[in-house]
The first five atom37 places (N, CA, C, CB, O) and aatype in JSON, in Angstrom:
{
  "aatype": [12, 6, 15, 15, 15, 16, 15, 14, 0, 15, 2, 13, 6, 0, 15, 15, 15, 15, 6, 0, 6, 6, 11, 13, 19, 9, 11, 1, 3, 7, 16, 11, 5, 14, 10, 2, 10, 2, 11, 10, 1, 6, 1, 13, 19, 2, 11, 0, 0, 7, 10, 2, 12, 3, 18, 19, 2, 13, 3, 19, 9, 19, 0, 11, 10, 11, 15, 7, 9, 18],
  "atom_mask": [
    [1, 1, 1, 1, 1],
    [1, 1, 1, 1, 1],
    [1, 1, 1, 1, 1],
    [1, 1, 1, 1, 1],
    [1, 1, 1, 1, 1],
    [1, 1, 1, 1, 1],
    [1, 1, 1, 1, 1],
    [1, 1, 1, 1, 1],
    [1, 1, 1, 1, 1],
    [1, 1, 1, 1, 1],
    [1, 1, 1, 1, 1],
    [1, 1, 1, 1, 1],
    [1, 1, 1, 1, 1],
    [1, 1, 1, 1, 1],
    [1, 1, 1, 1, 1],
    [1, 1, 1, 1, 1],
    [1, 1, 1, 1, 1],
    [1, 1, 1, 1, 1],
    [1, 1, 1, 1, 1],
    [1, 1, 1, 1, 1],
    [1, 1, 1, 1, 1],
    [1, 1, 1, 1, 1],
    [1, 1, 1, 1, 1],
    [1, 1, 1, 1, 1],
    [1, 1, 1, 1, 1],
    [1, 1, 1, 1, 1],
    [1, 1, 1, 1, 1],
    [1, 1, 1, 1, 1],
    [1, 1, 1, 1, 1],
    [1, 1, 1, 0, 1],
    [1, 1, 1, 1, 1],
    [1, 1, 1, 1, 1],
    [1, 1, 1, 1, 1],
    [1, 1, 1, 1, 1],
    [1, 1, 1, 1, 1],
    [1, 1, 1, 1, 1],
    [1, 1, 1, 1, 1],
    [1, 1, 1, 1, 1],
    [1, 1, 1, 1, 1],
    [1, 1, 1, 1, 1],
    [1, 1, 1, 1, 1],
    [1, 1, 1, 1, 1],
    [1, 1, 1, 1, 1],
    [1, 1, 1, 1, 1],
    [1, 1, 1, 1, 1],
    [1, 1, 1, 1, 1],
    [1, 1, 1, 1, 1],
    [1, 1, 1, 1, 1],
    [1, 1, 1, 1, 1],
    [1, 1, 1, 0, 1],
    [1, 1, 1, 1, 1],
    [1, 1, 1, 1, 1],
    [1, 1, 1, 1, 1],
    [1, 1, 1, 1, 1],
    [1, 1, 1, 1, 1],
    [1, 1, 1, 1, 1],
    [1, 1, 1, 1, 1],
    [1, 1, 1, 1, 1],
    [1, 1, 1, 1, 1],
    [1, 1, 1, 1, 1],
    [1, 1, 1, 1, 1],
    [1, 1, 1, 1, 1],
    [1, 1, 1, 1, 1],
    [1, 1, 1, 1, 1],
    [1, 1, 1, 1, 1],
    [1, 1, 1, 1, 1],
    [1, 1, 1, 1, 1],
    [1, 1, 1, 0, 1],
    [1, 1, 1, 1, 1],
    [1, 1, 1, 1, 1]
  ],
  "atom_positions": [
    [[192.06, -121.56, 104.46], [192.29, -121.65, 105.89], [193.6, -122.38, 106.13], [191.12, -122.36, 106.61], [193.88, -123.38, 105.47]],
    [[194.37, -121.89, 107.05], [195.65, -122.49, 107.37], [195.48, -123.77, 108.16], [196.51, -121.5, 108.14], [194.65, -123.86, 109.06]],
    [[196.28, -124.75, 107.82], [196.25, -126.02, 108.56], [197.15, -125.91, 109.78], [196.69, -127.2, 107.66], [198.22, -125.31, 109.73]],
    [[196.7, -126.49, 110.87], [197.46, -126.43, 112.11], [197.63, -127.84, 112.65], [196.76, -125.53, 113.14], [196.72, -128.66, 112.54]],
    [[198.79, -128.12, 113.23], [199.05, -129.45, 113.77], [198.67, -129.55, 115.24], [200.5, -129.81, 113.59], [198.89, -130.59, 115.86]],
    [[198.1, -128.49, 115.8], [197.72, -128.54, 117.21], [196.36, -129.18, 117.36], [197.72, -127.13, 117.83], [195.53, -129.12, 116.45]],
    [[196.14, -129.8, 118.5], [194.85, -130.43, 118.76], [193.83, -129.38, 119.17], [194.99, -131.51, 119.85], [194.21, -128.3, 119.61]],
    [[192.52, -129.69, 119.02], [191.5, -128.72, 119.44], [191.61, -128.34, 120.91], [190.13, -129.28, 119.17], [191.28, -127.21, 121.27]],
    [[192.07, -129.25, 121.75], [192.19, -128.95, 123.18], [193.21, -127.83, 123.42], [192.6, -130.21, 123.96], [193.14, -127.14, 124.44]],
    [[194.16, -127.66, 122.5], [195.17, -126.63, 122.7], [194.62, -125.24, 122.42], [196.37, -126.9, 121.8], [195.32, -124.25, 122.64]],
    [[193.38, -125.13, 121.95], [192.78, -123.84, 121.7], [192.22, -123.2, 122.96], [191.69, -123.98, 120.68], [191.71, -122.09, 122.9]],
    [[192.31, -123.89, 124.08], [191.89, -123.35, 125.36], [193.13, -122.88, 126.1], [191.09, -124.4, 126.2], [194.17, -123.53, 126.04]],
    [[193.02, -121.76, 126.8], [194.17, -121.29, 127.57], [193.71, -120.6, 128.84], [195.04, -120.35, 126.73], [192.58, -120.12, 128.93]],
    [[194.59, -120.56, 129.79], [194.35, -119.83, 131.04], [195.63, -119.12, 131.41], [193.87, -120.78, 132.19], [196.72, -119.58, 131.07]],
    [[195.52, -118.01, 132.09], [196.71, -117.25, 132.43], [197.52, -117.94, 133.53], [196.33, -115.85, 132.88], [198.71, -117.68, 133.67]],
    [[196.89, -118.82, 134.31], [197.6, -119.64, 135.27], [196.78, -120.88, 135.55], [197.88, -118.86, 136.58], [195.68, -121.02, 135.02]],
    [[197.31, -121.79, 136.35], [196.61, -123.03, 136.62], [195.55, -122.89, 137.71], [197.59, -124.09, 137.01], [194.86, -123.85, 138.02]],
    [[195.42, -121.72, 138.28], [194.44, -121.49, 139.35], [193.02, -121.56, 138.8], [194.69, -120.13, 140.02], [192.73, -120.98, 137.75]],
    [[192.13, -122.26, 139.51], [190.73, -122.36, 139.1], [190.03, -121.01, 139.19], [190.01, -123.38, 139.95], [189.02, -120.8, 138.51]],
    [[190.52, -120.1, 140.01], [189.89, -118.8, 140.17], [190.14, -117.9, 138.96], [190.41, -118.12, 141.44], [189.41, -116.93, 138.75]],
    [[191.14, -118.21, 138.17], [191.46, -117.42, 136.99], [190.44, -117.68, 135.89], [192.88, -117.74, 136.49], [189.95, -118.8, 135.74]],
    [[190.12, -116.64, 135.14], [189.19, -116.78, 134.03], [189.9, -117.5, 132.88], [188.66, -115.4, 133.56], [191.07, -117.24, 132.59]],
    [[189.2, -118.4, 132.24], [189.75, -119.16, 131.13], [189.19, -118.61, 129.83], [189.44, -120.68, 131.27], [188.09, -118.06, 129.8]],
    [[189.96, -118.77, 128.77], [189.59, -118.2, 127.49], [189.63, -119.26, 126.39], [190.51, -117.04, 127.13], [190.31, -120.28, 126.51]],
    [[188.88, -119.0, 125.33], [188.88, -119.82, 124.13], [189.45, -118.96, 123.02], [187.44, -120.35, 123.78], [189.09, -117.79, 122.88]],
    [[190.34, -119.52, 122.22], [190.82, -118.82, 121.04], [190.03, -119.36, 119.86], [192.38, -119.01, 120.84], [190.12, -120.54, 119.51]],
    [[189.26, -118.49, 119.25], [188.37, -118.88, 118.17], [189.15, -119.07, 116.87], [187.27, -117.82, 117.98], [190.32, -118.69, 116.78]],
    [[188.51, -119.65, 115.88], [189.18, -119.93, 114.59], [189.75, -118.69, 113.95], [188.21, -120.58, 113.64], [190.78, -118.76, 113.28]],
    [[189.1, -117.54, 114.13], [189.59, -116.31, 113.52], [190.7, -115.65, 114.32], [188.45, -115.33, 113.35], [191.2, -114.59, 113.94]],
    [[191.1, -116.28, 115.46], [192.2, -115.78, 116.26], [191.79, -114.89, 117.42], [0.0, 0.0, 0.0], [192.63, -114.52, 118.24]],
    [[190.51, -114.54, 117.5], [190.06, -113.7, 118.6], [189.97, -114.53, 119.88], [188.69, -113.06, 118.28], [189.77, -115.74, 119.85]],
    [[190.12, -113.85, 121.0], [190.1, -114.48, 122.32], [188.79, -114.12, 123.0], [191.33, -114.02, 123.18], [188.39, -112.96, 123.05]],
    [[188.11, -115.15, 123.53], [186.8, -114.96, 124.15], [186.77, -115.71, 125.47], [185.65, -115.43, 123.21], [187.3, -116.82, 125.56]],
    [[186.14, -115.13, 126.51], [186.04, -115.87, 127.79], [185.27, -117.18, 127.59], [185.33, -115.0, 128.87], [184.31, -117.23, 126.83]],
    [[185.7, -118.22, 128.28], [185.04, -119.52, 128.21], [183.66, -119.42, 128.85], [185.89, -120.61, 128.91], [183.53, -118.98, 129.99]],
    [[182.64, -119.82, 128.12], [181.27, -119.78, 128.6], [180.75, -121.22, 128.64], [180.37, -118.87, 127.68], [180.38, -121.78, 127.61]],
    [[180.73, -121.81, 129.84], [180.31, -123.21, 129.97], [178.83, -123.39, 129.65], [180.6, -123.71, 131.38], [178.43, -124.45, 129.18]],
    [[178.01, -122.38, 129.9], [176.6, -122.48, 129.55], [176.4, -122.56, 128.04], [175.83, -121.28, 130.11], [175.53, -123.28, 127.56]],
    [[177.21, -121.83, 127.31], [177.14, -121.85, 125.86], [177.53, -123.25, 125.34], [178.07, -120.76, 125.25], [176.9, -123.78, 124.42]],
    [[178.56, -123.84, 125.93], [178.97, -125.19, 125.55], [177.88, -126.2, 125.86], [180.26, -125.58, 126.27], [177.59, -127.08, 125.05]],
    [[177.27, -126.07, 127.05], [176.21, -127.0, 127.44], [175.03, -126.92, 126.46], [175.73, -126.71, 128.87], [174.5, -127.95, 126.05]],
    [[174.63, -125.71, 126.1], [173.54, -125.54, 125.14], [173.88, -126.16, 123.8], [173.21, -124.06, 124.96], [173.02, -126.76, 123.16]],
    [[175.11, -126.03, 123.38], [175.55, -126.62, 122.11], [175.46, -128.14, 122.18], [177.0, -126.19, 121.77], [175.0, -128.78, 121.24]],
    [[175.9, -128.73, 123.29], [175.8, -130.18, 123.47], [174.35, -130.63, 123.43], [176.45, -130.61, 124.8], [174.02, -131.63, 122.78]],
    [[173.47, -129.9, 124.11], [172.05, -130.26, 124.14], [171.47, -130.24, 122.72], [171.25, -129.28, 125.05], [170.75, -131.16, 122.33]],
    [[171.78, -129.21, 121.96], [171.28, -129.11, 120.58], [171.81, -130.23, 119.7], [171.66, -127.76, 119.97], [171.07, -130.79, 118.89]],
    [[173.07, -130.57, 119.86], [173.67, -131.62, 119.03], [173.2, -133.02, 119.42], [175.19, -131.55, 119.11], [173.28, -133.95, 118.62]],
    [[172.72, -133.17, 120.66], [172.28, -134.48, 121.14], [170.79, -134.72, 120.89], [172.58, -134.61, 122.62], [170.23, -135.7, 121.38]],
    [[170.15, -133.84, 120.15], [168.72, -134.0, 119.87], [168.49, -135.37, 119.23], [168.2, -132.86, 118.92], [169.16, -135.75, 118.27]],
    [[167.54, -136.1, 119.78], [167.23, -137.42, 119.25], [167.9, -138.55, 120.01], [0.0, 0.0, 0.0], [167.54, -139.71, 119.8]],
    [[168.85, -138.25, 120.88], [169.48, -139.29, 121.69], [168.61, -139.61, 122.89], [170.9, -138.86, 122.14], [167.79, -138.79, 123.3]],
    [[168.78, -140.78, 123.45], [168.05, -141.17, 124.64], [168.65, -140.43, 125.83], [168.1, -142.72, 124.85], [169.77, -140.73, 126.25]],
    [[167.93, -139.47, 126.37], [168.43, -138.62, 127.44], [168.6, -139.35, 128.77], [167.5, -137.45, 127.64], [169.14, -138.78, 129.72]],
    [[168.13, -140.62, 128.86], [168.37, -141.43, 130.06], [169.85, -141.74, 130.22], [167.56, -142.73, 130.0], [170.3, -142.07, 131.32]],
    [[170.62, -141.64, 129.14], [172.03, -142.02, 129.15], [172.97, -140.83, 128.97], [172.29, -143.03, 128.08], [174.18, -141.02, 128.88]],
    [[172.44, -139.63, 128.9], [173.26, -138.44, 128.67], [173.07, -137.47, 129.83], [172.89, -137.76, 127.33], [171.95, -137.08, 130.14]],
    [[174.17, -137.09, 130.46], [174.14, -136.1, 131.53], [175.07, -134.96, 131.13], [174.55, -136.72, 132.92], [176.29, -135.07, 131.25]],
    [[174.49, -133.88, 130.66], [175.29, -132.77, 130.14], [176.1, -132.07, 131.22], [174.4, -131.77, 129.46], [177.17, -131.54, 130.93]],
    [[175.61, -132.07, 132.45], [176.36, -131.44, 133.54], [177.67, -132.18, 133.79], [175.51, -131.41, 134.82], [178.69, -131.55, 134.07]],
    [[177.66, -133.5, 133.7], [178.87, -134.29, 133.87], [179.83, -134.04, 132.71], [178.53, -135.8, 133.97], [181.04, -133.91, 132.92]],
    [[179.31, -133.97, 131.5], [180.15, -133.71, 130.32], [180.85, -132.37, 130.45], [179.31, -133.76, 129.03], [182.05, -132.26, 130.21]],
    [[180.1, -131.34, 130.83], [180.68, -129.99, 130.96], [181.7, -129.95, 132.1], [179.57, -128.94, 131.21], [182.74, -129.31, 131.98]],
    [[181.4, -130.64, 133.22], [182.34, -130.67, 134.35], [183.65, -131.36, 133.95], [181.71, -131.4, 135.56], [184.73, -130.9, 134.33]],
    [[183.57, -132.45, 133.2], [184.78, -133.13, 132.74], [185.57, -132.26, 131.77], [184.44, -134.47, 132.09], [186.8, -132.22, 131.81]],
    [[184.84, -131.58, 130.91], [185.5, -130.68, 129.96], [186.25, -129.57, 130.72], [184.46, -130.07, 128.98], [187.39, -129.25, 130.41]],
    [[185.57, -128.99, 131.71], [186.17, -127.91, 132.5], [187.42, -128.39, 133.24], [185.15, -127.36, 133.51], [188.42, -127.67, 133.3]],
    [[187.36, -129.6, 133.79], [188.52, -130.11, 134.55], [189.69, -130.42, 133.63], [188.13, -131.37, 135.33], [190.84, -130.47, 134.08]],
    [[189.43, -130.64, 132.35], [190.51, -130.96, 131.42], [191.11, -129.76, 130.72], [0.0, 0.0, 0.0], [192.08, -129.9, 129.98]],
    [[190.55, -128.59, 130.94], [191.07, -127.38, 130.29], [192.18, -126.8, 131.14], [189.94, -126.33, 130.08], [192.06, -126.68, 132.36]],
    [[193.24, -126.46, 130.5], [194.39, -125.87, 131.21], [194.69, -124.49, 130.73], [195.62, -126.73, 131.05], [195.62, -123.86, 131.22]]
  ]
}
């Protein structure tokens, strides 16, 4: 696998800065896929198994992630 100096956040892209535009994820194999926030949320829930859910709000995590994607 090729090493890249870009950060994981740079793997997200949008055709413009407008929130109405669909955002995409570039996967490790180079394919482009529409960003699916539900899929990300489910992944967070699965990875957080065993944590005290009184201190974890997945909706806030996904919203912050969405606001940081350009």
